[in-house]
PDB file of N, H, CA, C and O in Angstrom:
ATOM      1  N   MET A   1       8.872  -1.381  17.337  1.00  0.00           N
ATOM      2  CA  MET A   1       8.125  -1.491  16.100  1.00  0.00           C
ATOM      3  C   MET A   1       7.760  -0.099  15.600  1.00  0.00           C
ATOM      4  O   MET A   1       7.524   0.823  16.381  1.00  0.00           O
ATOM      5  N   SER A   2       7.721   0.023  14.301  1.00  0.00           N
ATOM      6  H   SER A   2       7.913  -0.726  13.667  1.00  0.00           H
ATOM      7  CA  SER A   2       7.327   1.283  13.677  1.00  0.00           C
ATOM      8  C   SER A   2       5.853   1.227  13.304  1.00  0.00           C
ATOM      9  O   SER A   2       5.311   0.160  13.016  1.00  0.00           O
ATOM     10  N   LYS A   3       5.210   2.397  13.314  1.00  0.00           N
ATOM     11  H   LYS A   3       5.649   3.264  13.548  1.00  0.00           H
ATOM     12  CA  LYS A   3       3.824   2.510  12.884  1.00  0.00           C
ATOM     13  C   LYS A   3       3.809   3.152  11.508  1.00  0.00           C
ATOM     14  O   LYS A   3       4.288   4.271  11.324  1.00  0.00           O
ATOM     15  N   PHE A   4       3.253   2.429  10.542  1.00  0.00           N
ATOM     16  H   PHE A   4       2.864   1.520  10.690  1.00  0.00           H
ATOM     17  CA  PHE A   4       3.150   2.907   9.172  1.00  0.00           C
ATOM     18  C   PHE A   4       1.695   3.276   8.893  1.00  0.00           C
ATOM     19  O   PHE A   4       0.801   2.441   9.029  1.00  0.00           O
ATOM     20  N   CYS A   5       1.463   4.521   8.505  1.00  0.00           N
ATOM     21  H   CYS A   5       2.189   5.199   8.394  1.00  0.00           H
ATOM     22  CA  CYS A   5       0.128   4.963   8.099  1.00  0.00           C
ATOM     23  C   CYS A   5      -0.032   4.621   6.621  1.00  0.00           C
ATOM     24  O   CYS A   5       0.892   4.807   5.828  1.00  0.00           O
ATOM     25  N   PHE A   6      -1.219   4.118   6.257  1.00  0.00           N
ATOM     26  H   PHE A   6      -1.969   3.967   6.901  1.00  0.00           H
ATOM     27  CA  PHE A   6      -1.424   3.755   4.859  1.00  0.00           C
ATOM     28  C   PHE A   6      -2.824   4.128   4.403  1.00  0.00           C
ATOM     29  O   PHE A   6      -3.740   4.296   5.208  1.00  0.00           O
ATOM     30  N   SER A   7      -2.964   4.251   3.095  1.00  0.00           N
ATOM     31  H   SER A   7      -2.220   4.115   2.441  1.00  0.00           H
ATOM     32  CA  SER A   7      -4.275   4.328   2.453  1.00  0.00           C
ATOM     33  C   SER A   7      -4.169   3.565   1.141  1.00  0.00           C
ATOM     34  O   SER A   7      -3.158   3.636   0.441  1.00  0.00           O
ATOM     35  N   VAL A   8      -5.225   2.841   0.826  1.00  0.00           N
ATOM     36  H   VAL A   8      -6.046   2.784   1.394  1.00  0.00           H
ATOM     37  CA  VAL A   8      -5.330   2.126  -0.445  1.00  0.00           C
ATOM     38  C   VAL A   8      -6.540   2.707  -1.153  1.00  0.00           C
ATOM     39  O   VAL A   8      -7.667   2.596  -0.670  1.00  0.00           O
ATOM     40  N   ASN A   9      -6.300   3.330  -2.308  1.00  0.00           N
ATOM     41  H   ASN A   9      -5.384   3.419  -2.701  1.00  0.00           H
ATOM     42  CA  ASN A   9      -7.357   3.996  -3.048  1.00  0.00           C
ATOM     43  C   ASN A   9      -7.630   3.258  -4.341  1.00  0.00           C
ATOM     44  O   ASN A   9      -6.724   3.017  -5.139  1.00  0.00           O
ATOM     45  N   GLY A  10      -8.883   2.903  -4.538  1.00  0.00           N
ATOM     46  H   GLY A  10      -9.619   3.099  -3.890  1.00  0.00           H
ATOM     47  CA  GLY A  10      -9.304   2.243  -5.765  1.00  0.00           C
ATOM     48  C   GLY A  10     -10.436   3.013  -6.407  1.00  0.00           C
ATOM     49  O   GLY A  10     -10.890   4.028  -5.879  1.00  0.00           O
ATOM     50  N   ALA A  11     -10.887   2.528  -7.542  1.00  0.00           N
ATOM     51  H   ALA A  11     -10.518   1.704  -7.971  1.00  0.00           H
ATOM     52  CA  ALA A  11     -11.973   3.186  -8.257  1.00  0.00           C
ATOM     53  C   ALA A  11     -13.267   3.179  -7.443  1.00  0.00           C
ATOM     54  O   ALA A  11     -14.077   4.099  -7.552  1.00  0.00           O
ATOM     55  N   GLU A  12     -13.457   2.142  -6.630  1.00  0.00           N
ATOM     56  H   GLU A  12     -12.799   1.395  -6.541  1.00  0.00           H
ATOM     57  CA  GLU A  12     -14.712   1.998  -5.901  1.00  0.00           C
ATOM     58  C   GLU A  12     -14.580   2.096  -4.387  1.00  0.00           C
ATOM     59  O   GLU A  12     -15.591   2.095  -3.686  1.00  0.00           O
ATOM     60  N   SER A  13     -13.355   2.182  -3.865  1.00  0.00           N
ATOM     61  H   SER A  13     -12.534   2.184  -4.435  1.00  0.00           H
ATOM     62  CA  SER A  13     -13.216   2.185  -2.416  1.00  0.00           C
ATOM     63  C   SER A  13     -11.949   2.893  -1.965  1.00  0.00           C
ATOM     64  O   SER A  13     -11.031   3.144  -2.746  1.00  0.00           O
ATOM     65  N   ARG A  14     -11.937   3.209  -0.665  1.00  0.00           N
ATOM     66  H   ARG A  14     -12.683   3.006  -0.031  1.00  0.00           H
ATOM     67  CA  ARG A  14     -10.747   3.776  -0.022  1.00  0.00           C
ATOM     68  C   ARG A  14     -10.645   3.124   1.344  1.00  0.00           C
ATOM     69  O   ARG A  14     -11.607   3.110   2.111  1.00  0.00           O
ATOM     70  N   GLN A  15      -9.478   2.588   1.640  1.00  0.00           N
ATOM     71  H   GLN A  15      -8.696   2.599   1.016  1.00  0.00           H
ATOM     72  CA  GLN A  15      -9.224   1.974   2.936  1.00  0.00           C
ATOM     73  C   GLN A  15      -8.001   2.649   3.525  1.00  0.00           C
ATOM     74  O   GLN A  15      -7.045   2.947   2.808  1.00  0.00           O
ATOM     75  N   GLU A  16      -8.025   2.893   4.829  1.00  0.00           N
ATOM     76  H   GLU A  16      -8.801   2.652   5.412  1.00  0.00           H
ATOM     77  CA  GLU A  16      -6.859   3.502   5.462  1.00  0.00           C
ATOM     78  C   GLU A  16      -6.721   2.971   6.874  1.00  0.00           C
ATOM     79  O   GLU A  16      -7.668   2.457   7.467  1.00  0.00           O
ATOM     80  N   GLY A  17      -5.513   3.111   7.393  1.00  0.00           N
ATOM     81  H   GLY A  17      -4.743   3.529   6.910  1.00  0.00           H
ATOM     82  CA  GLY A  17      -5.261   2.631   8.737  1.00  0.00           C
ATOM     83  C   GLY A  17      -3.797   2.711   9.096  1.00  0.00           C
ATOM     84  O   GLY A  17      -3.019   3.436   8.476  1.00  0.00           O
ATOM     85  N   ILE A  18      -3.440   1.943  10.120  1.00  0.00           N
ATOM     86  H   ILE A  18      -4.072   1.355  10.623  1.00  0.00           H
ATOM     87  CA  ILE A  18      -2.070   1.905  10.624  1.00  0.00           C
ATOM     88  C   ILE A  18      -1.627   0.455  10.737  1.00  0.00           C
ATOM     89  O   ILE A  18      -2.379  -0.402  11.202  1.00  0.00           O
ATOM     90  N   VAL A  19      -0.401   0.189  10.309  1.00  0.00           N
ATOM     91  H   VAL A  19       0.210   0.885   9.931  1.00  0.00           H
ATOM     92  CA  VAL A  19       0.201  -1.135  10.428  1.00  0.00           C
ATOM     93  C   VAL A  19       1.442  -0.993  11.297  1.00  0.00           C
ATOM     94  O   VAL A  19       2.293  -0.146  11.027  1.00  0.00           O
ATOM     95  N   GLU A  20       1.552  -1.815  12.337  1.00  0.00           N
ATOM     96  H   GLU A  20       0.860  -2.504  12.556  1.00  0.00           H
ATOM     97  CA  GLU A  20       2.758  -1.840  13.153  1.00  0.00           C
ATOM     98  C   GLU A  20       3.625  -2.989  12.664  1.00  0.00           C
ATOM     99  O   GLU A  20       3.160  -4.119  12.517  1.00  0.00           O
ATOM    100  N   SER A  21       4.901  -2.681  12.414  1.00  0.00           N
ATOM    101  H   SER A  21       5.279  -1.763  12.534  1.00  0.00           H
ATOM    102  CA  SER A  21       5.783  -3.693  11.846  1.00  0.00           C
ATOM    103  C   SER A  21       7.234  -3.368  12.152  1.00  0.00           C
ATOM    104  O   SER A  21       7.590  -2.225  12.439  1.00  0.00           O
ATOM    105  N   GLU A  22       8.060  -4.400  12.085  1.00  0.00           N
ATOM    106  H   GLU A  22       7.770  -5.328  11.852  1.00  0.00           H
ATOM    107  CA  GLU A  22       9.503  -4.239  12.299  1.00  0.00           C
ATOM    108  C   GLU A  22      10.189  -3.534  11.133  1.00  0.00           C
ATOM    109  O   GLU A  22      11.220  -2.886  11.319  1.00  0.00           O
ATOM    110  N   SER A  23       9.617  -3.657   9.918  1.00  0.00           N
ATOM    111  H   SER A  23       8.780  -4.183   9.766  1.00  0.00           H
ATOM    112  CA  SER A  23      10.256  -3.074   8.738  1.00  0.00           C
ATOM    113  C   SER A  23       9.211  -2.624   7.723  1.00  0.00           C
ATOM    114  O   SER A  23       8.045  -3.012   7.788  1.00  0.00           O
ATOM    115  N   PHE A  24       9.662  -1.798   6.789  1.00  0.00           N
ATOM    116  H   PHE A  24      10.610  -1.483   6.736  1.00  0.00           H
ATOM    117  CA  PHE A  24       8.790  -1.328   5.713  1.00  0.00           C
ATOM    118  C   PHE A  24       8.284  -2.498   4.876  1.00  0.00           C
ATOM    119  O   PHE A  24       7.099  -2.568   4.553  1.00  0.00           O
ATOM    120  N   VAL A  25       9.171  -3.403   4.530  1.00  0.00           N
ATOM    121  H   VAL A  25      10.134  -3.347   4.792  1.00  0.00           H
ATOM    122  CA  VAL A  25       8.799  -4.563   3.705  1.00  0.00           C
ATOM    123  C   VAL A  25       7.763  -5.427   4.423  1.00  0.00           C
ATOM    124  O   VAL A  25       6.801  -5.880   3.802  1.00  0.00           O
ATOM    125  N   ALA A  26       7.948  -5.657   5.712  1.00  0.00           N
ATOM    126  H   ALA A  26       8.729  -5.289   6.216  1.00  0.00           H
ATOM    127  CA  ALA A  26       6.979  -6.456   6.477  1.00  0.00           C
ATOM    128  C   ALA A  26       5.631  -5.749   6.541  1.00  0.00           C
ATOM    129  O   ALA A  26       4.592  -6.409   6.523  1.00  0.00           O
ATOM    130  N   ALA A  27       5.627  -4.425   6.616  1.00  0.00           N
ATOM    131  H   ALA A  27       6.472  -3.889   6.630  1.00  0.00           H
ATOM    132  CA  ALA A  27       4.372  -3.667   6.635  1.00  0.00           C
ATOM    133  C   ALA A  27       3.623  -3.840   5.314  1.00  0.00           C
ATOM    134  O   ALA A  27       2.407  -4.037   5.308  1.00  0.00           O
ATOM    135  N   ILE A  28       4.341  -3.767   4.205  1.00  0.00           N
ATOM    136  H   ILE A  28       5.329  -3.607   4.210  1.00  0.00           H
ATOM    137  CA  ILE A  28       3.724  -3.959   2.880  1.00  0.00           C
ATOM    138  C   ILE A  28       3.148  -5.372   2.773  1.00  0.00           C
ATOM    139  O   ILE A  28       2.025  -5.548   2.300  1.00  0.00           O
ATOM    140  N   ASP A  29       3.905  -6.371   3.207  1.00  0.00           N
ATOM    141  H   ASP A  29       4.817  -6.227   3.591  1.00  0.00           H
ATOM    142  CA  ASP A  29       3.428  -7.758   3.159  1.00  0.00           C
ATOM    143  C   ASP A  29       2.179  -7.948   4.013  1.00  0.00           C
ATOM    144  O   ASP A  29       1.265  -8.670   3.617  1.00  0.00           O
ATOM    145  N   ALA A  30       2.131  -7.311   5.177  1.00  0.00           N
ATOM    146  H   ALA A  30       2.874  -6.725   5.499  1.00  0.00           H
ATOM    147  CA  ALA A  30       0.990  -7.449   6.075  1.00  0.00           C
ATOM    148  C   ALA A  30      -0.288  -6.882   5.457  1.00  0.00           C
ATOM    149  O   ALA A  30      -1.381  -7.382   5.723  1.00  0.00           O
ATOM    150  N   LEU A  31      -0.156  -5.858   4.646  1.00  0.00           N
ATOM    151  H   LEU A  31       0.732  -5.452   4.429  1.00  0.00           H
ATOM    152  CA  LEU A  31      -1.334  -5.275   4.006  1.00  0.00           C
ATOM    153  C   LEU A  31      -2.055  -6.290   3.130  1.00  0.00           C
ATOM    154  O   LEU A  31      -3.285  -6.307   3.092  1.00  0.00           O
ATOM    155  N   GLY A  32      -1.309  -7.132   2.427  1.00  0.00           N
ATOM    156  H   GLY A  32      -0.310  -7.117   2.458  1.00  0.00           H
ATOM    157  CA  GLY A  32      -1.912  -8.135   1.562  1.00  0.00           C
ATOM    158  C   GLY A  32      -2.753  -9.137   2.328  1.00  0.00           C
ATOM    159  O   GLY A  32      -3.665  -9.743   1.764  1.00  0.00           O
ATOM    160  N   ASP A  33      -2.458  -9.321   3.611  1.00  0.00           N
ATOM    161  H   ASP A  33      -1.717  -8.829   4.069  1.00  0.00           H
ATOM    162  CA  ASP A  33      -3.219 -10.262   4.426  1.00  0.00           C
ATOM    163  C   ASP A  33      -4.467  -9.637   5.038  1.00  0.00           C
ATOM    164  O   ASP A  33      -5.391 -10.358   5.414  1.00  0.00           O
ATOM    165  N   HIS A  34      -4.515  -8.302   5.146  1.00  0.00           N
ATOM    166  H   HIS A  34      -3.765  -7.716   4.841  1.00  0.00           H
ATOM    167  CA  HIS A  34      -5.590  -7.659   5.893  1.00  0.00           C
ATOM    168  C   HIS A  34      -6.422  -6.654   5.106  1.00  0.00           C
ATOM    169  O   HIS A  34      -7.469  -6.219   5.585  1.00  0.00           O
ATOM    170  N   VAL A  35      -5.981  -6.281   3.917  1.00  0.00           N
ATOM    171  H   VAL A  35      -5.130  -6.635   3.529  1.00  0.00           H
ATOM    172  CA  VAL A  35      -6.685  -5.264   3.136  1.00  0.00           C
ATOM    173  C   VAL A  35      -7.021  -5.836   1.764  1.00  0.00           C
ATOM    174  O   VAL A  35      -6.182  -6.467   1.120  1.00  0.00           O
ATOM    175  N   ASP A  36      -8.256  -5.608   1.326  1.00  0.00           N
ATOM    176  H   ASP A  36      -8.937  -5.096   1.849  1.00  0.00           H
ATOM    177  CA  ASP A  36      -8.683  -6.060   0.003  1.00  0.00           C
ATOM    178  C   ASP A  36      -8.090  -5.131  -1.048  1.00  0.00           C
ATOM    179  O   ASP A  36      -8.431  -3.949  -1.093  1.00  0.00           O
ATOM    180  N   VAL A  37      -7.201  -5.657  -1.897  1.00  0.00           N
ATOM    181  H   VAL A  37      -6.924  -6.617  -1.860  1.00  0.00           H
ATOM    182  CA  VAL A  37      -6.508  -4.866  -2.909  1.00  0.00           C
ATOM    183  C   VAL A  37      -6.838  -5.428  -4.285  1.00  0.00           C
ATOM    184  O   VAL A  37      -6.873  -6.642  -4.485  1.00  0.00           O
ATOM    185  N   ARG A  38      -7.078  -4.528  -5.226  1.00  0.00           N
ATOM    186  H   ARG A  38      -7.050  -3.542  -5.064  1.00  0.00           H
ATOM    187  CA  ARG A  38      -7.359  -4.928  -6.614  1.00  0.00           C
ATOM    188  C   ARG A  38      -6.357  -4.275  -7.547  1.00  0.00           C
ATOM    189  O   ARG A  38      -5.752  -3.255  -7.218  1.00  0.00           O
ATOM    190  N   MET A  39      -6.192  -4.874  -8.712  1.00  0.00           N
ATOM    191  H   MET A  39      -6.683  -5.703  -8.979  1.00  0.00           H
ATOM    192  CA  MET A  39      -5.269  -4.334  -9.696  1.00  0.00           C
ATOM    193  C   MET A  39      -5.666  -2.891 -10.023  1.00  0.00           C
ATOM    194  O   MET A  39      -6.840  -2.596 -10.249  1.00  0.00           O
ATOM    195  N   GLY A  40      -4.680  -2.006 -10.044  1.00  0.00           N
ATOM    196  H   GLY A  40      -3.727  -2.245  -9.860  1.00  0.00           H
ATOM    197  CA  GLY A  40      -4.917  -0.594 -10.322  1.00  0.00           C
ATOM    198  C   GLY A  40      -5.024   0.265  -9.076  1.00  0.00           C
ATOM    199  O   GLY A  40      -4.919   1.488  -9.163  1.00  0.00           O
ATOM    200  N   ASP A  41      -5.235  -0.360  -7.894  1.00  0.00           N
ATOM    201  H   ASP A  41      -5.320  -1.354  -7.824  1.00  0.00           H
ATOM    202  CA  ASP A  41      -5.310   0.403  -6.652  1.00  0.00           C
ATOM    203  C   ASP A  41      -3.974   1.080  -6.364  1.00  0.00           C
ATOM    204  O   ASP A  41      -2.917   0.573  -6.740  1.00  0.00           O
ATOM    205  N   VAL A  42      -4.031   2.224  -5.699  1.00  0.00           N
ATOM    206  H   VAL A  42      -4.889   2.636  -5.394  1.00  0.00           H
ATOM    207  CA  VAL A  42      -2.827   2.971  -5.344  1.00  0.00           C
ATOM    208  C   VAL A  42      -2.656   2.936  -3.829  1.00  0.00           C
ATOM    209  O   VAL A  42      -3.584   3.242  -3.080  1.00  0.00           O
ATOM    210  N   LEU A  43      -1.466   2.562  -3.394  1.00  0.00           N
ATOM    211  H   LEU A  43      -0.712   2.314  -4.002  1.00  0.00           H
ATOM    212  CA  LEU A  43      -1.106   2.505  -1.985  1.00  0.00           C
ATOM    213  C   LEU A  43      -0.204   3.684  -1.655  1.00  0.00           C
ATOM    214  O   LEU A  43       0.778   3.938  -2.353  1.00  0.00           O
ATOM    215  N   GLU A  44      -0.536   4.399  -0.595  1.00  0.00           N
ATOM    216  H   GLU A  44      -1.334   4.193  -0.027  1.00  0.00           H
ATOM    217  CA  GLU A  44       0.349   5.411  -0.025  1.00  0.00           C
ATOM    218  C   GLU A  44       0.676   4.931   1.373  1.00  0.00           C
ATOM    219  O   GLU A  44      -0.226   4.654   2.163  1.00  0.00           O
ATOM    220  N   ILE A  45       1.969   4.827   1.690  1.00  0.00           N
ATOM    221  H   ILE A  45       2.702   5.052   1.048  1.00  0.00           H
ATOM    222  CA  ILE A  45       2.384   4.314   2.987  1.00  0.00           C
ATOM    223  C   ILE A  45       3.637   5.042   3.453  1.00  0.00           C
ATOM    224  O   ILE A  45       4.541   5.318   2.663  1.00  0.00           O
ATOM    225  N   GLY A  46       3.677   5.350   4.748  1.00  0.00           N
ATOM    226  H   GLY A  46       2.943   5.126   5.389  1.00  0.00           H
ATOM    227  CA  GLY A  46       4.840   6.033   5.283  1.00  0.00           C
ATOM    228  C   GLY A  46       4.777   6.134   6.792  1.00  0.00           C
ATOM    229  O   GLY A  46       3.865   5.610   7.431  1.00  0.00           O
ATOM    230  N   VAL A  47       5.755   6.815   7.347  1.00  0.00           N
ATOM    231  H   VAL A  47       6.496   7.241   6.828  1.00  0.00           H
ATOM    232  CA  VAL A  47       5.823   7.048   8.785  1.00  0.00           C
ATOM    233  C   VAL A  47       5.690   8.548   9.031  1.00  0.00           C
ATOM    234  O   VAL A  47       5.973   9.363   8.153  1.00  0.00           O
ATOM    235  N   LEU A  48       5.260   8.891  10.225  1.00  0.00           N
ATOM    236  H   LEU A  48       5.030   8.228  10.938  1.00  0.00           H
ATOM    237  CA  LEU A  48       5.052  10.276  10.606  1.00  0.00           C
ATOM    238  C   LEU A  48       6.326  11.094  10.384  1.00  0.00           C
ATOM    239  O   LEU A  48       7.417  10.684  10.779  1.00  0.00           O
ATOM    240  N   GLY A  49       6.170  12.245   9.753  1.00  0.00           N
ATOM    241  H   GLY A  49       5.283  12.578   9.432  1.00  0.00           H
ATOM    242  CA  GLY A  49       7.302  13.134   9.527  1.00  0.00           C
ATOM    243  C   GLY A  49       7.943  13.010   8.161  1.00  0.00           C
ATOM    244  O   GLY A  49       8.817  13.806   7.817  1.00  0.00           O
ATOM    245  N   PHE A  50       7.531  12.031   7.378  1.00  0.00           N
ATOM    246  H   PHE A  50       6.821  11.384   7.657  1.00  0.00           H
ATOM    247  CA  PHE A  50       8.084  11.826   6.038  1.00  0.00           C
ATOM    248  C   PHE A  50       6.940  11.702   5.038  1.00  0.00           C
ATOM    249  O   PHE A  50       5.875  11.188   5.382  1.00  0.00           O
ATOM    250  N   PRO A  51       7.144  12.166   3.807  1.00  0.00           N
ATOM    251  CA  PRO A  51       6.092  11.999   2.805  1.00  0.00           C
ATOM    252  C   PRO A  51       5.896  10.515   2.493  1.00  0.00           C
ATOM    253  O   PRO A  51       6.855   9.744   2.521  1.00  0.00           O
ATOM    254  N   PRO A  52       4.663  10.114   2.195  1.00  0.00           N
ATOM    255  CA  PRO A  52       4.409   8.696   1.932  1.00  0.00           C
ATOM    256  C   PRO A  52       4.979   8.248   0.580  1.00  0.00           C
ATOM    257  O   PRO A  52       5.097   9.031  -0.362  1.00  0.00           O
ATOM    258  N   ALA A  53       5.320   6.982   0.527  1.00  0.00           N
ATOM    259  H   ALA A  53       5.224   6.346   1.293  1.00  0.00           H
ATOM    260  CA  ALA A  53       5.704   6.354  -0.742  1.00  0.00           C
ATOM    261  C   ALA A  53       4.413   5.966  -1.457  1.00  0.00           C
ATOM    262  O   ALA A  53       3.427   5.609  -0.812  1.00  0.00           O
ATOM    263  N   ARG A  54       4.417   6.034  -2.784  1.00  0.00           N
ATOM    264  H   ARG A  54       5.217   6.324  -3.308  1.00  0.00           H
ATOM    265  CA  ARG A  54       3.218   5.692  -3.576  1.00  0.00           C
ATOM    266  C   ARG A  54       3.516   4.502  -4.482  1.00  0.00           C
ATOM    267  O   ARG A  54       4.516   4.480  -5.200  1.00  0.00           O
ATOM    268  N   TYR A  55       2.630   3.520  -4.433  1.00  0.00           N
ATOM    269  H   TYR A  55       1.818   3.538  -3.850  1.00  0.00           H
ATOM    270  CA  TYR A  55       2.760   2.319  -5.252  1.00  0.00           C
ATOM    271  C   TYR A  55       1.422   2.010  -5.903  1.00  0.00           C
ATOM    272  O   TYR A  55       0.368   2.376  -5.384  1.00  0.00           O
ATOM    273  N   GLN A  56       1.475   1.332  -7.047  1.00  0.00           N
ATOM    274  H   GLN A  56       2.332   1.035  -7.468  1.00  0.00           H
ATOM    275  CA  GLN A  56       0.264   0.891  -7.723  1.00  0.00           C
ATOM    276  C   GLN A  56       0.285  -0.625  -7.830  1.00  0.00           C
ATOM    277  O   GLN A  56       1.315  -1.218  -8.150  1.00  0.00           O
ATOM    278  N   CYS A  57      -0.865  -1.254  -7.560  1.00  0.00           N
ATOM    279  H   CYS A  57      -1.702  -0.772  -7.300  1.00  0.00           H
ATOM    280  CA  CYS A  57      -0.977  -2.704  -7.671  1.00  0.00           C
ATOM    281  C   CYS A  57      -1.034  -3.080  -9.149  1.00  0.00           C
ATOM    282  O   CYS A  57      -1.900  -2.609  -9.886  1.00  0.00           O
ATOM    283  N   VAL A  58      -0.099  -3.938  -9.574  1.00  0.00           N
ATOM    284  H   VAL A  58       0.604  -4.321  -8.975  1.00  0.00           H
ATOM    285  CA  VAL A  58      -0.024  -4.337 -10.981  1.00  0.00           C
ATOM    286  C   VAL A  58      -0.395  -5.800 -11.186  1.00  0.00           C
ATOM    287  O   VAL A  58      -0.323  -6.302 -12.308  1.00  0.00           O
ATOM    288  N   GLY A  59      -0.787  -6.486 -10.128  1.00  0.00           N
ATOM    289  H   GLY A  59      -0.846  -6.078  -9.217  1.00  0.00           H
ATOM    290  CA  GLY A  59      -1.167  -7.891 -10.231  1.00  0.00           C
ATOM    291  C   GLY A  59      -1.138  -8.534  -8.858  1.00  0.00           C
ATOM    292  O   GLY A  59      -1.079  -7.857  -7.831  1.00  0.00           O
ATOM    293  N   ALA A  60      -1.181  -9.864  -8.868  1.00  0.00           N
ATOM    294  H   ALA A  60      -1.229 -10.413  -9.702  1.00  0.00           H
ATOM    295  CA  ALA A  60      -1.168 -10.606  -7.607  1.00  0.00           C
ATOM    296  C   ALA A  60      -0.438 -11.923  -7.791  1.00  0.00           C
ATOM    297  O   ALA A  60      -0.462 -12.520  -8.867  1.00  0.00           O
ATOM    298  N   ILE A  61       0.211 -12.368  -6.725  1.00  0.00           N
ATOM    299  H   ILE A  61       0.231 -11.883  -5.850  1.00  0.00           H
ATOM    300  CA  ILE A  61       0.874 -13.670  -6.718  1.00  0.00           C
ATOM    301  C   ILE A  61      -0.102 -14.657  -6.099  1.00  0.00           C
ATOM    302  O   ILE A  61      -0.625 -14.415  -5.011  1.00  0.00           O
ATOM    303  N   ASN A  62      -0.350 -15.759  -6.779  1.00  0.00           N
ATOM    304  H   ASN A  62       0.075 -15.956  -7.662  1.00  0.00           H
ATOM    305  CA  ASN A  62      -1.312 -16.766  -6.329  1.00  0.00           C
ATOM    306  C   ASN A  62      -2.694 -16.172  -6.121  1.00  0.00           C
ATOM    307  O   ASN A  62      -3.476 -16.687  -5.322  1.00  0.00           O
ATOM    308  N   GLY A  63      -3.004 -15.092  -6.833  1.00  0.00           N
ATOM    309  H   GLY A  63      -2.369 -14.674  -7.482  1.00  0.00           H
ATOM    310  CA  GLY A  63      -4.303 -14.457  -6.728  1.00  0.00           C
ATOM    311  C   GLY A  63      -4.580 -13.801  -5.389  1.00  0.00           C
ATOM    312  O   GLY A  63      -5.702 -13.360  -5.137  1.00  0.00           O
ATOM    313  N   ARG A  64      -3.577 -13.731  -4.529  1.00  0.00           N
ATOM    314  H   ARG A  64      -2.666 -14.089  -4.734  1.00  0.00           H
ATOM    315  CA  ARG A  64      -3.818 -13.239  -3.174  1.00  0.00           C
ATOM    316  C   ARG A  64      -2.885 -12.120  -2.730  1.00  0.00           C
ATOM    317  O   ARG A  64      -3.341 -11.142  -2.138  1.00  0.00           O
ATOM    318  N   HIS A  65      -1.605 -12.242  -2.998  1.00  0.00           N
ATOM    319  H   HIS A  65      -1.234 -13.036  -3.479  1.00  0.00           H
ATOM    320  CA  HIS A  65      -0.627 -11.261  -2.523  1.00  0.00           C
ATOM    321  C   HIS A  65      -0.380 -10.217  -3.607  1.00  0.00           C
ATOM    322  O   HIS A  65       0.107 -10.551  -4.687  1.00  0.00           O
ATOM    323  N   PRO A  66      -0.715  -8.943  -3.326  1.00  0.00           N
ATOM    324  CA  PRO A  66      -0.548  -7.893  -4.339  1.00  0.00           C
ATOM    325  C   PRO A  66       0.909  -7.695  -4.733  1.00  0.00           C
ATOM    326  O   PRO A  66       1.819  -7.852  -3.918  1.00  0.00           O
ATOM    327  N   VAL A  67       1.108  -7.350  -5.991  1.00  0.00           N
ATOM    328  H   VAL A  67       0.369  -7.222  -6.653  1.00  0.00           H
ATOM    329  CA  VAL A  67       2.426  -6.987  -6.510  1.00  0.00           C
ATOM    330  C   VAL A  67       2.391  -5.478  -6.716  1.00  0.00           C
ATOM    331  O   VAL A  67       1.563  -4.967  -7.471  1.00  0.00           O
ATOM    332  N   TRP A  68       3.301  -4.761  -6.038  1.00  0.00           N
ATOM    333  H   TRP A  68       3.973  -5.176  -5.425  1.00  0.00           H
ATOM    334  CA  TRP A  68       3.328  -3.306  -6.071  1.00  0.00           C
ATOM    335  C   TRP A  68       4.497  -2.804  -6.897  1.00  0.00           C
ATOM    336  O   TRP A  68       5.602  -3.341  -6.821  1.00  0.00           O
ATOM    337  N   MET A  69       4.245  -1.769  -7.688  1.00  0.00           N
ATOM    338  H   MET A  69       3.347  -1.333  -7.750  1.00  0.00           H
ATOM    339  CA  MET A  69       5.284  -1.060  -8.434  1.00  0.00           C
ATOM    340  C   MET A  69       5.179   0.416  -8.074  1.00  0.00           C
ATOM    341  O   MET A  69       4.081   0.899  -7.797  1.00  0.00           O
ATOM    342  N   PRO A  70       6.297   1.147  -8.070  1.00  0.00           N
ATOM    343  CA  PRO A  70       6.211   2.580  -7.783  1.00  0.00           C
ATOM    344  C   PRO A  70       5.202   3.264  -8.704  1.00  0.00           C
ATOM    345  O   PRO A  70       5.210   3.047  -9.916  1.00  0.00           O
ATOM    346  N   ALA A  71       4.343   4.080  -8.126  1.00  0.00           N
ATOM    347  H   ALA A  71       4.336   4.256  -7.141  1.00  0.00           H
ATOM    348  CA  ALA A  71       3.321   4.785  -8.907  1.00  0.00           C
ATOM    349  C   ALA A  71       3.967   5.945  -9.652  1.00  0.00           C
ATOM    350  O   ALA A  71       4.864   6.611  -9.134  1.00  0.00           O
ATOM    351  N   VAL A  72       3.508   6.172 -10.849  1.00  0.00           N
ATOM    352  H   VAL A  72       2.779   5.631 -11.269  1.00  0.00           H
ATOM    353  CA  VAL A  72       3.998   7.275 -11.663  1.00  0.00           C
ATOM    354  C   VAL A  72       3.244   8.539 -11.259  1.00  0.00           C
ATOM    355  O   VAL A  72       2.015   8.544 -11.203  1.00  0.00           O
ATOM    356  N   SER A  73       3.983   9.604 -10.981  1.00  0.00           N
ATOM    357  H   SER A  73       4.981   9.600 -11.027  1.00  0.00           H
ATOM    358  CA  SER A  73       3.353  10.867 -10.605  1.00  0.00           C
ATOM    359  C   SER A  73       2.634  11.448 -11.798  1.00  0.00           C
ATOM    360  O   SER A  73       3.114  11.383 -12.930  1.00  0.00           O
ATOM    361  N   GLU A  74       1.453  12.028 -11.521  1.00  0.00           N
ATOM    362  H   GLU A  74       1.063  12.080 -10.601  1.00  0.00           H
ATOM    363  CA  GLU A  74       0.700  12.678 -12.585  1.00  0.00           C
ATOM    364  C   GLU A  74       1.270  14.081 -12.804  1.00  0.00           C
ATOM    365  O   GLU A  74       1.574  14.793 -11.846  1.00  0.00           O
ATOM    366  N   ALA A  75       1.409  14.465 -14.060  1.00  0.00           N
ATOM    367  H   ALA A  75       1.162  13.887 -14.838  1.00  0.00           H
ATOM    368  CA  ALA A  75       1.941  15.786 -14.384  1.00  0.00           C
ATOM    369  C   ALA A  75       0.932  16.867 -13.998  1.00  0.00           C
ATOM    370  O   ALA A  75      -0.279  16.666 -14.076  1.00  0.00           O
ATOM    371  N   ALA A  76       1.449  17.992 -13.591  1.00  0.00           N
ATOM    372  H   ALA A  76       2.433  18.156 -13.528  1.00  0.00           H
ATOM    373  CA  ALA A  76       0.565  19.097 -13.167  1.00  0.00           C
ATOM    374  C   ALA A  76      -0.014  19.826 -14.353  1.00  0.00           C
ATOM    375  O   ALA A  76      -0.775  20.779 -14.181  1.00  0.00           O
TER     376      ALA A  76
END
């Protein structure tokens, strides 16, 4: 199993931790079951040695499972 480090940043909160999973997709799915996510929150997730992927929550399926889209980088 791989260990994925994550952080979920919102306007009012920040949550971070580690998810162990067989795949990247399974790790993302597991977050919806264990982390409180709201529309607009930004997820950074990755494995040690690689830069994290960034996603933004754009909604939810059945009001429970977050829908993630790649986050747009802010211009410098």
